[in-house]
C-alpha positions, 0 to 999 in steps of 0.5 A: 248155334255157333257151329251152324253159323260158322258152317253157313259162312264157310259154305257161302264163301265156297259158293256151295250149298251144304247139301251138295258136299257129301263126299268124304275126303280120301284120307278119311276113307282110308282111315275108316278102312284101316279101322275096319281092317284092324277090327276084323283082324282083332279076334278078341272083338266079337262083332255081331255083323259087318254093319256093327264093325262099320259103325264102330269104324266111323265112330272111331274116326269121328265121322257121322254116318251119312243118310241116303240123301247124301248120295256120294257119302252113302256110296262110300258107306256102302263100299265100307260095308262091303269091305267089312264083309270081305275083311270079316270073311277073310279073318274069321271065315265065311261061316264065322259067328259074325254072320248073324246075330242071335236074334237073326238065328231065332228068326231063321228058326221060326217056320214061315209060310208064303202068302199071295197079297193083292193090294189095289191090283198089285200082287206080290208074295210075302212070308209070315208065321201065319196069315194072322201075322201078315194081317197084323203087319198090314193093319199096323202099317196103315196107321190110324185106319180101322181095318175090317177083316173078312174070311173069303174062301181060302183067304182073307179080305181087308178093307179100311175106314177112317172116321167112318169113311171107307177107303176103296183100297182092298187087300186080299191075302191067300196062301201061296200055292 
């Protein structure tokens, strides 16, 4: 409570809204980059990926990671991530174990198929283990709608209802050619 009150007073005196202050000072960015460089050079550290290294660098510096609404700080965060990839690649090799976590290796080993999905006239291609994986993902995404799945030719059509009221949006899923 006291911290919020003090921050509000400081920002009022500066005549600046808190949401517009999002750029980290240059000395802080330099320190974060130094932490990233040192972390990449320390071969005893086993980083799962560049993102983990960046998060640790921000933590060591005592800086809260930004969210995308803070555009300038988010851009600095993205630049830090690019720098971490560069440093890990230079210090551990482009094919080093930092490139993928074990869960990503497992996902890469699971064979996937491509499916054409049409939602309300918009068409796109998605990947999944099988058509039921895609259907499950879609039904989980729609939340509290009830989903009706009907086999239509080589694919499936999904329709949705909530409280016994039908939504006119239809989803069609077919194997990609």
